[in-house]
Structure formats: C-alpha cells, structure tokens
mmCIF file of the N, C-alpha and C atoms, coordinates in Angstrom:
data_MODEL
# 
_entry.id   MODEL 
# 
loop_
_atom_site.group_PDB 
_atom_site.id 
_atom_site.type_symbol 
_atom_site.label_atom_id 
_atom_site.label_alt_id 
_atom_site.label_comp_id 
_atom_site.label_asym_id 
_atom_site.label_entity_id 
_atom_site.label_seq_id 
_atom_site.pdbx_PDB_ins_code 
_atom_site.Cartn_x 
_atom_site.Cartn_y 
_atom_site.Cartn_z 
_atom_site.occupancy 
_atom_site.B_iso_or_equiv 
_atom_site.pdbx_formal_charge 
_atom_site.auth_seq_id 
_atom_site.auth_comp_id 
_atom_site.auth_asym_id 
_atom_site.auth_atom_id 
_atom_site.pdbx_PDB_model_num 
ATOM 1   N N  . MET A 1 1  ? 167.157 263.861 81.237 1.00 0.00 ? 1  MET A N  1 
ATOM 2   C CA . MET A 1 1  ? 167.945 263.068 81.732 1.00 0.00 ? 1  MET A CA 1 
ATOM 3   C C  . MET A 1 1  ? 167.229 261.677 82.351 1.00 0.00 ? 1  MET A C  1 
ATOM 4   N N  . ILE A 1 2  ? 167.859 260.408 82.008 1.00 0.00 ? 2  ILE A N  1 
ATOM 5   C CA . ILE A 1 2  ? 167.344 259.089 82.221 1.00 0.00 ? 2  ILE A CA 1 
ATOM 6   C C  . ILE A 1 2  ? 167.683 258.521 83.766 1.00 0.00 ? 2  ILE A C  1 
ATOM 7   N N  . TYR A 1 3  ? 166.648 258.390 84.370 1.00 0.00 ? 3  TYR A N  1 
ATOM 8   C CA . TYR A 1 3  ? 166.616 257.742 85.742 1.00 0.00 ? 3  TYR A CA 1 
ATOM 9   C C  . TYR A 1 3  ? 167.674 256.595 85.893 1.00 0.00 ? 3  TYR A C  1 
ATOM 10  N N  . PRO A 1 4  ? 168.722 256.728 86.666 1.00 0.00 ? 4  PRO A N  1 
ATOM 11  C CA . PRO A 1 4  ? 169.632 255.430 86.837 1.00 0.00 ? 4  PRO A CA 1 
ATOM 12  C C  . PRO A 1 4  ? 169.083 254.236 86.955 1.00 0.00 ? 4  PRO A C  1 
ATOM 13  N N  . LYS A 1 5  ? 167.893 253.817 87.501 1.00 0.00 ? 5  LYS A N  1 
ATOM 14  C CA . LYS A 1 5  ? 167.592 252.668 87.456 1.00 0.00 ? 5  LYS A CA 1 
ATOM 15  C C  . LYS A 1 5  ? 167.281 252.336 86.120 1.00 0.00 ? 5  LYS A C  1 
ATOM 16  N N  . LEU A 1 6  ? 166.387 253.169 85.213 1.00 0.00 ? 6  LEU A N  1 
ATOM 17  C CA . LEU A 1 6  ? 165.867 253.116 83.729 1.00 0.00 ? 6  LEU A CA 1 
ATOM 18  C C  . LEU A 1 6  ? 167.095 252.727 82.982 1.00 0.00 ? 6  LEU A C  1 
ATOM 19  N N  . ARG A 1 7  ? 168.145 253.590 82.956 1.00 0.00 ? 7  ARG A N  1 
ATOM 20  C CA . ARG A 1 7  ? 169.469 253.364 82.367 1.00 0.00 ? 7  ARG A CA 1 
ATOM 21  C C  . ARG A 1 7  ? 170.027 252.105 82.319 1.00 0.00 ? 7  ARG A C  1 
ATOM 22  N N  . TYR A 1 8  ? 170.061 251.587 83.725 1.00 0.00 ? 8  TYR A N  1 
ATOM 23  C CA . TYR A 1 8  ? 170.911 250.373 84.206 1.00 0.00 ? 8  TYR A CA 1 
ATOM 24  C C  . TYR A 1 8  ? 169.910 249.060 83.198 1.00 0.00 ? 8  TYR A C  1 
ATOM 25  N N  . TRP A 1 9  ? 168.577 249.317 83.487 1.00 0.00 ? 9  TRP A N  1 
ATOM 26  C CA . TRP A 1 9  ? 167.704 248.435 82.904 1.00 0.00 ? 9  TRP A CA 1 
ATOM 27  C C  . TRP A 1 9  ? 167.860 248.083 81.306 1.00 0.00 ? 9  TRP A C  1 
ATOM 28  N N  . LEU A 1 10 ? 167.983 249.325 80.488 1.00 0.00 ? 10 LEU A N  1 
ATOM 29  C CA . LEU A 1 10 ? 168.050 249.671 79.176 1.00 0.00 ? 10 LEU A CA 1 
ATOM 30  C C  . LEU A 1 10 ? 169.669 248.697 78.860 1.00 0.00 ? 10 LEU A C  1 
ATOM 31  N N  . LEU A 1 11 ? 170.656 249.289 79.768 1.00 0.00 ? 11 LEU A N  1 
ATOM 32  C CA . LEU A 1 11 ? 171.903 248.501 79.153 1.00 0.00 ? 11 LEU A CA 1 
ATOM 33  C C  . LEU A 1 11 ? 171.796 247.148 79.379 1.00 0.00 ? 11 LEU A C  1 
ATOM 34  N N  . VAL A 1 12 ? 171.224 246.650 80.317 1.00 0.00 ? 12 VAL A N  1 
ATOM 35  C CA . VAL A 1 12 ? 171.111 245.204 80.937 1.00 0.00 ? 12 VAL A CA 1 
ATOM 36  C C  . VAL A 1 12 ? 170.469 244.236 79.500 1.00 0.00 ? 12 VAL A C  1 
ATOM 37  N N  . SER A 1 13 ? 169.249 245.196 79.313 1.00 0.00 ? 13 SER A N  1 
ATOM 38  C CA . SER A 1 13 ? 168.383 244.522 78.315 1.00 0.00 ? 13 SER A CA 1 
ATOM 39  C C  . SER A 1 13 ? 169.157 244.385 76.953 1.00 0.00 ? 13 SER A C  1 
ATOM 40  N N  . LEU A 1 14 ? 169.769 245.374 76.774 1.00 0.00 ? 14 LEU A N  1 
ATOM 41  C CA . LEU A 1 14 ? 170.653 245.476 75.169 1.00 0.00 ? 14 LEU A CA 1 
ATOM 42  C C  . LEU A 1 14 ? 171.738 244.337 75.462 1.00 0.00 ? 14 LEU A C  1 
ATOM 43  N N  . ILE A 1 15 ? 172.591 244.248 76.344 1.00 0.00 ? 15 ILE A N  1 
ATOM 44  C CA . ILE A 1 15 ? 173.807 243.196 76.725 1.00 0.00 ? 15 ILE A CA 1 
ATOM 45  C C  . ILE A 1 15 ? 172.622 241.647 76.554 1.00 0.00 ? 15 ILE A C  1 
ATOM 46  N N  . MET A 1 16 ? 172.034 241.508 77.119 1.00 0.00 ? 16 MET A N  1 
ATOM 47  C CA . MET A 1 16 ? 171.581 240.202 77.581 1.00 0.00 ? 16 MET A CA 1 
ATOM 48  C C  . MET A 1 16 ? 170.606 239.809 76.174 1.00 0.00 ? 16 MET A C  1 
ATOM 49  N N  . LYS A 1 17 ? 170.232 240.625 75.183 1.00 0.00 ? 17 LYS A N  1 
ATOM 50  C CA . LYS A 1 17 ? 169.783 240.268 73.790 1.00 0.00 ? 17 LYS A CA 1 
ATOM 51  C C  . LYS A 1 17 ? 171.046 239.421 73.014 1.00 0.00 ? 17 LYS A C  1 
ATOM 52  N N  . PHE A 1 18 ? 172.342 239.369 73.500 1.00 0.00 ? 18 PHE A N  1 
ATOM 53  C CA . PHE A 1 18 ? 173.380 238.642 72.634 1.00 0.00 ? 18 PHE A CA 1 
ATOM 54  C C  . PHE A 1 18 ? 173.859 237.809 73.577 1.00 0.00 ? 18 PHE A C  1 
ATOM 55  N N  . ILE A 1 19 ? 173.469 237.477 74.716 1.00 0.00 ? 19 ILE A N  1 
ATOM 56  C CA . ILE A 1 19 ? 174.109 236.318 75.688 1.00 0.00 ? 19 ILE A CA 1 
ATOM 57  C C  . ILE A 1 19 ? 173.132 235.497 75.995 1.00 0.00 ? 19 ILE A C  1 
ATOM 58  N N  . LYS A 1 20 ? 173.057 234.334 75.108 1.00 0.00 ? 20 LYS A N  1 
ATOM 59  C CA . LYS A 1 20 ? 171.874 233.250 75.274 1.00 0.00 ? 20 LYS A CA 1 
ATOM 60  C C  . LYS A 1 20 ? 172.707 231.864 75.380 1.00 0.00 ? 20 LYS A C  1 
ATOM 61  N N  . GLY A 1 21 ? 172.472 231.026 76.545 1.00 0.00 ? 21 GLY A N  1 
ATOM 62  C CA . GLY A 1 21 ? 173.093 229.936 76.756 1.00 0.00 ? 21 GLY A CA 1 
ATOM 63  C C  . GLY A 1 21 ? 171.886 228.769 76.264 1.00 0.00 ? 21 GLY A C  1 
ATOM 64  N N  . ASP A 1 22 ? 172.540 227.533 76.308 1.00 0.00 ? 22 ASP A N  1 
ATOM 65  C CA . ASP A 1 22 ? 171.747 226.589 75.907 1.00 0.00 ? 22 ASP A CA 1 
ATOM 66  C C  . ASP A 1 22 ? 171.774 225.591 77.269 1.00 0.00 ? 22 ASP A C  1 
ATOM 67  N N  . ASN A 1 23 ? 170.317 224.962 77.402 1.00 0.00 ? 23 ASN A N  1 
ATOM 68  C CA . ASN A 1 23 ? 170.099 224.072 78.228 1.00 0.00 ? 23 ASN A CA 1 
ATOM 69  C C  . ASN A 1 23 ? 170.624 222.763 77.802 1.00 0.00 ? 23 ASN A C  1 
ATOM 70  N N  . ARG A 1 24 ? 171.697 222.020 78.419 1.00 0.00 ? 24 ARG A N  1 
ATOM 71  C CA . ARG A 1 24 ? 172.107 220.876 78.219 1.00 0.00 ? 24 ARG A CA 1 
ATOM 72  C C  . ARG A 1 24 ? 171.115 219.744 78.462 1.00 0.00 ? 24 ARG A C  1 
ATOM 73  N N  . THR A 1 25 ? 170.049 219.713 79.372 1.00 0.00 ? 25 THR A N  1 
ATOM 74  C CA . THR A 1 25 ? 169.090 218.786 79.642 1.00 0.00 ? 25 THR A CA 1 
ATOM 75  C C  . THR A 1 25 ? 167.937 218.902 78.856 1.00 0.00 ? 25 THR A C  1 
ATOM 76  N N  . GLN A 1 26 ? 167.739 219.809 77.861 1.00 0.00 ? 26 GLN A N  1 
ATOM 77  C CA . GLN A 1 26 ? 166.784 219.902 77.048 1.00 0.00 ? 26 GLN A CA 1 
ATOM 78  C C  . GLN A 1 26 ? 166.848 218.769 75.956 1.00 0.00 ? 26 GLN A C  1 
ATOM 79  N N  . ILE A 1 27 ? 165.862 218.335 75.961 1.00 0.00 ? 27 ILE A N  1 
ATOM 80  C CA . ILE A 1 27 ? 165.718 217.275 74.631 1.00 0.00 ? 27 ILE A CA 1 
ATOM 81  C C  . ILE A 1 27 ? 165.424 217.886 73.299 1.00 0.00 ? 27 ILE A C  1 
ATOM 82  N N  . ASN A 1 28 ? 165.519 217.125 72.208 1.00 0.00 ? 28 ASN A N  1 
ATOM 83  C CA . ASN A 1 28 ? 165.103 217.906 71.005 1.00 0.00 ? 28 ASN A CA 1 
ATOM 84  C C  . ASN A 1 28 ? 163.641 217.371 70.779 1.00 0.00 ? 28 ASN A C  1 
ATOM 85  N N  . LEU A 1 29 ? 162.850 218.285 70.333 1.00 0.00 ? 29 LEU A N  1 
ATOM 86  C CA . LEU A 1 29 ? 161.470 217.765 69.953 1.00 0.00 ? 29 LEU A CA 1 
ATOM 87  C C  . LEU A 1 29 ? 161.570 217.199 68.579 1.00 0.00 ? 29 LEU A C  1 
ATOM 88  N N  . PHE A 1 30 ? 162.251 217.300 67.582 1.00 0.00 ? 30 PHE A N  1 
ATOM 89  C CA . PHE A 1 30 ? 162.520 216.537 66.348 1.00 0.00 ? 30 PHE A CA 1 
ATOM 90  C C  . PHE A 1 30 ? 163.839 215.943 66.226 1.00 0.00 ? 30 PHE A C  1 
ATOM 91  N N  . PRO A 1 31 ? 163.504 215.240 65.663 1.00 0.00 ? 31 PRO A N  1 
ATOM 92  C CA . PRO A 1 31 ? 165.184 214.060 65.426 1.00 0.00 ? 31 PRO A CA 1 
ATOM 93  C C  . PRO A 1 31 ? 166.425 215.331 64.783 1.00 0.00 ? 31 PRO A C  1 
ATOM 94  N N  . VAL A 1 32 ? 167.364 214.500 65.111 1.00 0.00 ? 32 VAL A N  1 
ATOM 95  C CA . VAL A 1 32 ? 168.868 215.684 64.607 1.00 0.00 ? 32 VAL A CA 1 
ATOM 96  C C  . VAL A 1 32 ? 168.796 215.584 63.254 1.00 0.00 ? 32 VAL A C  1 
ATOM 97  N N  . SER A 1 33 ? 168.670 214.320 62.775 1.00 0.00 ? 33 SER A N  1 
ATOM 98  C CA . SER A 1 33 ? 169.002 214.080 61.312 1.00 0.00 ? 33 SER A CA 1 
ATOM 99  C C  . SER A 1 33 ? 167.675 213.495 60.752 1.00 0.00 ? 33 SER A C  1 
ATOM 100 N N  . LEU A 1 34 ? 167.405 213.534 59.251 1.00 0.00 ? 34 LEU A N  1 
ATOM 101 C CA . LEU A 1 34 ? 166.577 212.656 58.717 1.00 0.00 ? 34 LEU A CA 1 
ATOM 102 C C  . LEU A 1 34 ? 166.625 211.210 58.867 1.00 0.00 ? 34 LEU A C  1 
ATOM 103 N N  . GLU A 1 35 ? 167.916 210.829 58.678 1.00 0.00 ? 35 GLU A N  1 
ATOM 104 C CA . GLU A 1 35 ? 168.339 209.295 59.057 1.00 0.00 ? 35 GLU A CA 1 
ATOM 105 C C  . GLU A 1 35 ? 167.492 208.669 60.124 1.00 0.00 ? 35 GLU A C  1 
ATOM 106 N N  . HIS A 1 36 ? 167.561 209.321 61.608 1.00 0.00 ? 36 HIS A N  1 
ATOM 107 C CA . HIS A 1 36 ? 167.143 208.791 62.524 1.00 0.00 ? 36 HIS A CA 1 
ATOM 108 C C  . HIS A 1 36 ? 165.637 209.063 62.324 1.00 0.00 ? 36 HIS A C  1 
ATOM 109 N N  . ALA A 1 37 ? 165.181 209.968 61.570 1.00 0.00 ? 37 ALA A N  1 
ATOM 110 C CA . ALA A 1 37 ? 163.634 209.991 61.721 1.00 0.00 ? 37 ALA A CA 1 
ATOM 111 C C  . ALA A 1 37 ? 162.991 208.916 60.334 1.00 0.00 ? 37 ALA A C  1 
ATOM 112 N N  . ILE A 1 38 ? 163.593 208.404 60.051 1.00 0.00 ? 38 ILE A N  1 
ATOM 113 C CA . ILE A 1 38 ? 163.115 207.546 58.811 1.00 0.00 ? 38 ILE A CA 1 
ATOM 114 C C  . ILE A 1 38 ? 163.437 206.332 59.231 1.00 0.00 ? 38 ILE A C  1 
ATOM 115 N N  . ASP A 1 39 ? 162.492 205.080 59.139 1.00 0.00 ? 39 ASP A N  1 
ATOM 116 C CA . ASP A 1 39 ? 162.506 203.790 59.398 1.00 0.00 ? 39 ASP A CA 1 
ATOM 117 C C  . ASP A 1 39 ? 163.375 203.124 58.384 1.00 0.00 ? 39 ASP A C  1 
ATOM 118 N N  . GLU A 1 40 ? 164.317 202.105 58.662 1.00 0.00 ? 40 GLU A N  1 
ATOM 119 C CA . GLU A 1 40 ? 164.936 201.367 57.971 1.00 0.00 ? 40 GLU A CA 1 
ATOM 120 C C  . GLU A 1 40 ? 164.119 200.392 56.630 1.00 0.00 ? 40 GLU A C  1 
ATOM 121 N N  . ASP A 1 41 ? 162.616 200.340 56.910 1.00 0.00 ? 41 ASP A N  1 
ATOM 122 C CA . ASP A 1 41 ? 162.091 199.655 55.801 1.00 0.00 ? 41 ASP A CA 1 
ATOM 123 C C  . ASP A 1 41 ? 160.977 200.797 55.432 1.00 0.00 ? 41 ASP A C  1 
ATOM 124 N N  . ASN A 1 42 ? 161.520 202.041 55.239 1.00 0.00 ? 42 ASN A N  1 
ATOM 125 C CA . ASN A 1 42 ? 160.283 202.863 54.882 1.00 0.00 ? 42 ASN A CA 1 
ATOM 126 C C  . ASN A 1 42 ? 160.394 202.851 53.319 1.00 0.00 ? 42 ASN A C  1 
ATOM 127 N N  . GLU A 1 43 ? 159.623 203.324 52.556 1.00 0.00 ? 43 GLU A N  1 
ATOM 128 C CA . GLU A 1 43 ? 159.303 203.463 50.967 1.00 0.00 ? 43 GLU A CA 1 
ATOM 129 C C  . GLU A 1 43 ? 160.316 204.379 50.555 1.00 0.00 ? 43 GLU A C  1 
ATOM 130 N N  . VAL A 1 44 ? 160.743 205.570 51.206 1.00 0.00 ? 44 VAL A N  1 
ATOM 131 C CA . VAL A 1 44 ? 161.375 206.965 51.002 1.00 0.00 ? 44 VAL A CA 1 
ATOM 132 C C  . VAL A 1 44 ? 162.870 206.115 50.592 1.00 0.00 ? 44 VAL A C  1 
ATOM 133 N N  . ARG A 1 45 ? 163.497 205.037 51.011 1.00 0.00 ? 45 ARG A N  1 
ATOM 134 C CA . ARG A 1 45 ? 164.760 204.725 51.082 1.00 0.00 ? 45 ARG A CA 1 
ATOM 135 C C  . ARG A 1 45 ? 165.006 204.092 49.471 1.00 0.00 ? 45 ARG A C  1 
ATOM 136 N N  . ILE A 1 46 ? 163.684 203.556 49.392 1.00 0.00 ? 46 ILE A N  1 
ATOM 137 C CA . ILE A 1 46 ? 163.820 203.108 47.801 1.00 0.00 ? 46 ILE A CA 1 
ATOM 138 C C  . ILE A 1 46 ? 164.295 204.439 46.659 1.00 0.00 ? 46 ILE A C  1 
ATOM 139 N N  . ILE A 1 47 ? 163.235 205.327 46.876 1.00 0.00 ? 47 ILE A N  1 
ATOM 140 C CA . ILE A 1 47 ? 163.328 206.436 45.969 1.00 0.00 ? 47 ILE A CA 1 
ATOM 141 C C  . ILE A 1 47 ? 164.854 207.095 46.363 1.00 0.00 ? 47 ILE A C  1 
ATOM 142 N N  . ASP A 1 48 ? 165.353 207.365 47.654 1.00 0.00 ? 48 ASP A N  1 
ATOM 143 C CA . ASP A 1 48 ? 166.706 207.745 47.664 1.00 0.00 ? 48 ASP A CA 1 
ATOM 144 C C  . ASP A 1 48 ? 167.660 206.821 46.978 1.00 0.00 ? 48 ASP A C  1 
ATOM 145 N N  . LEU A 1 49 ? 167.341 205.479 46.891 1.00 0.00 ? 49 LEU A N  1 
ATOM 146 C CA . LEU A 1 49 ? 168.623 204.565 45.949 1.00 0.00 ? 49 LEU A CA 1 
ATOM 147 C C  . LEU A 1 49 ? 168.410 205.100 44.337 1.00 0.00 ? 49 LEU A C  1 
ATOM 148 N N  . PHE A 1 50 ? 167.156 204.905 44.407 1.00 0.00 ? 50 PHE A N  1 
ATOM 149 C CA . PHE A 1 50 ? 167.159 205.260 42.703 1.00 0.00 ? 50 PHE A CA 1 
ATOM 150 C C  . PHE A 1 50 ? 167.567 206.649 42.710 1.00 0.00 ? 50 PHE A C  1 
ATOM 151 N N  . VAL A 1 51 ? 167.492 207.716 43.288 1.00 0.00 ? 51 VAL A N  1 
ATOM 152 C CA . VAL A 1 51 ? 167.811 208.895 42.829 1.00 0.00 ? 51 VAL A CA 1 
ATOM 153 C C  . VAL A 1 51 ? 169.308 209.202 42.786 1.00 0.00 ? 51 VAL A C  1 
ATOM 154 N N  . ASP A 1 52 ? 169.966 208.493 44.015 1.00 0.00 ? 52 ASP A N  1 
ATOM 155 C CA . ASP A 1 52 ? 171.286 208.215 43.856 1.00 0.00 ? 52 ASP A CA 1 
ATOM 156 C C  . ASP A 1 52 ? 171.980 207.442 42.578 1.00 0.00 ? 52 ASP A C  1 
ATOM 157 N N  . SER A 1 53 ? 171.033 206.563 41.930 1.00 0.00 ? 53 SER A N  1 
ATOM 158 C CA . SER A 1 53 ? 171.600 205.521 41.096 1.00 0.00 ? 53 SER A CA 1 
ATOM 159 C C  . SER A 1 53 ? 171.491 206.291 39.400 1.00 0.00 ? 53 SER A C  1 
ATOM 160 N N  . VAL A 1 54 ? 170.738 207.523 39.207 1.00 0.00 ? 54 VAL A N  1 
ATOM 161 C CA . VAL A 1 54 ? 170.728 208.301 38.276 1.00 0.00 ? 54 VAL A CA 1 
ATOM 162 C C  . VAL A 1 54 ? 171.961 209.135 37.880 1.00 0.00 ? 54 VAL A C  1 
ATOM 163 N N  . SER A 1 55 ? 172.508 208.745 36.678 1.00 0.00 ? 55 SER A N  1 
ATOM 164 C CA . SER A 1 55 ? 173.670 209.843 36.721 1.00 0.00 ? 55 SER A CA 1 
ATOM 165 C C  . SER A 1 55 ? 173.272 210.958 35.864 1.00 0.00 ? 55 SER A C  1 
ATOM 166 N N  . LEU A 1 56 ? 173.508 212.313 36.418 1.00 0.00 ? 56 LEU A N  1 
ATOM 167 C CA . LEU A 1 56 ? 172.770 213.318 35.895 1.00 0.00 ? 56 LEU A CA 1 
ATOM 168 C C  . LEU A 1 56 ? 173.652 213.965 34.569 1.00 0.00 ? 56 LEU A C  1 
ATOM 169 N N  . GLU A 1 57 ? 174.795 213.606 34.554 1.00 0.00 ? 57 GLU A N  1 
ATOM 170 C CA . GLU A 1 57 ? 175.438 213.715 33.767 1.00 0.00 ? 57 GLU A CA 1 
ATOM 171 C C  . GLU A 1 57 ? 174.683 213.405 31.919 1.00 0.00 ? 57 GLU A C  1 
ATOM 172 N N  . ASP A 1 58 ? 174.194 212.003 32.214 1.00 0.00 ? 58 ASP A N  1 
ATOM 173 C CA . ASP A 1 58 ? 173.585 211.424 31.056 1.00 0.00 ? 58 ASP A CA 1 
ATOM 174 C C  . ASP A 1 58 ? 172.513 212.543 30.461 1.00 0.00 ? 58 ASP A C  1 
ATOM 175 N N  . TYR A 1 59 ? 172.000 213.293 31.332 1.00 0.00 ? 59 TYR A N  1 
ATOM 176 C CA . TYR A 1 59 ? 170.661 214.364 30.594 1.00 0.00 ? 59 TYR A CA 1 
ATOM 177 C C  . TYR A 1 59 ? 171.313 215.606 30.628 1.00 0.00 ? 59 TYR A C  1 
ATOM 178 N N  . ARG A 1 60 ? 172.478 215.746 30.569 1.00 0.00 ? 60 ARG A N  1 
ATOM 179 C CA . ARG A 1 60 ? 173.083 216.910 30.412 1.00 0.00 ? 60 ARG A CA 1 
ATOM 180 C C  . ARG A 1 60 ? 173.182 217.979 31.671 1.00 0.00 ? 60 ARG A C  1 
ATOM 181 N N  . PHE A 1 61 ? 173.046 217.500 32.803 1.00 0.00 ? 61 PHE A N  1 
ATOM 182 C CA . PHE A 1 61 ? 173.154 218.215 33.866 1.00 0.00 ? 61 PHE A CA 1 
ATOM 183 C C  . PHE A 1 61 ? 174.774 218.626 34.304 1.00 0.00 ? 61 PHE A C  1 
ATOM 184 N N  . LYS A 1 62 ? 174.923 219.904 34.508 1.00 0.00 ? 62 LYS A N  1 
ATOM 185 C CA . LYS A 1 62 ? 176.238 220.160 34.979 1.00 0.00 ? 62 LYS A CA 1 
ATOM 186 C C  . LYS A 1 62 ? 176.515 220.059 36.505 1.00 0.00 ? 62 LYS A C  1 
ATOM 187 N N  . ILE A 1 63 ? 177.307 219.334 37.006 1.00 0.00 ? 63 ILE A N  1 
ATOM 188 C CA . ILE A 1 63 ? 177.638 219.278 38.499 1.00 0.00 ? 63 ILE A CA 1 
ATOM 189 C C  . ILE A 1 63 ? 178.827 220.117 38.856 1.00 0.00 ? 63 ILE A C  1 
ATOM 190 N N  . LYS A 1 64 ? 178.601 220.872 39.575 1.00 0.00 ? 64 LYS A N  1 
ATOM 191 C CA . LYS A 1 64 ? 179.745 221.793 40.290 1.00 0.00 ? 64 LYS A CA 1 
ATOM 192 C C  . LYS A 1 64 ? 180.630 220.949 41.569 1.00 0.00 ? 64 LYS A C  1 
# 
C-alpha cells in the first residue's frame, strides 16, 4: 500500500512534467535568427550572395 502523501506526490510529479510555462520576461541568450547575429558588413554575407547566385541545375543537381 502506498501512503496517501506519497501517492499524491507521485501523481503531481507525473502531471507536472508535461505542464511547463514560459517566462515572458526572460531574455534570449542567443539571437533569434542569424540575420540579427551577423553584422551588415560581415564577410559571410558576400559568401551568401555568391551561393545564392550559383545555379545548381547547371551542375546537374536536382532541386525538389
């Protein structure tokens, strides 16, 4: 036989695993997107422009 307080604690602990709230005042440690993380004059933006300009079909890649 399980003691009533122990049984209550087990039930509450099982239920509380699935009920989680979000703190609305908490700030993010990391930026939400890479666009915000990378400066406008960063060199990686040049690489991004180059990759976007390459036509993958010319190299026989199939894009779905």
